[in-house]
N, C-alpha and C positions, 0 to 999 in steps of 0.2 A: 211411075210418079216423075211431075214433071219439076224442073228446078227452074227458077225464075233470078236474076240478080234485081237489085232495087231498082234501078231505070225500070228494066224492063218491068216489073211486079206495077210499076206507076202508071207506065204507058199501056197496060194490057190489061188494069184493073179489072173492068168489067168482064172481061174473055174470061178473066181467072176465075173470078165469081161464078159465073153458070158455069164453069170445068167441076168447080166446085160442088157446087148446086146436085151436079149430075150423079158425082160418088166419088169424082178425080180427087186426089190427093196432092199438096204443091207444095213443095220445098220453095225459102226464100234466102239467098244465099248475098253474102257482103263482104267486102274488100277487094286486097288484090287475091287473096287464096281461094277467093269463092265459098269461104267459109259459110254451112248454111246456120243459120241464126233462128229460123222458126219454121213451123210445118202448119199447113193450113188445111183443115181435114172439116171433111161433111159432119155436121152433129150429130145425125143419125149414127155415125160410126163409133163416136163416144158413149163407151159404158156408161149409164146411168148410177151415179151414186146416192145410196141411202143417206138421209140426212139423221146426224146422231138427236136422237130426242133428250131431251135433260141436261143438256151439254153445261149449263150452269148449277146443275143439281148440288146442292151442298156448298155452294158459295155464294150466293147470294137468295136474298129473302126480300117479300113484299108485305106489307102489312098497311091495312085500310083499316082506319080509326073509325068508329059506330057512328061517329058525326059526318063522314065524308058521305057527300050528296051530290051527283052530275047527273044532269038531262040527257037526253037522247040527244040535244042537239047540240050540247056544248061536247059531248062525246064525239059527235061526227063533225064540229067543227062550225058547224053553221051561224 
C-alpha cells in the first residue's frame, strides 16, 4: 500500500486514481505526524452489503383514498 500526504495526493491525483483502478490501495496522510486519515480502495475490493428491506416496517403507513386518481403523465412528471 502506498501512502501520500495531502499535497502529494493533490499533485498526483490522476496517477493515484489509475493505481486504484488497477487494484492498488492508497493511504492519505495528514499533518506533521503524517497520520493516516483515509484509505482509497478499489470498488471491487469492498464487500457488497445487502440492503435491508422493510426498514420502516411498523413505523410508517401510506393510505390512498378511494377517490385518489393520477394519470401516468402526472406520475412521471410530464
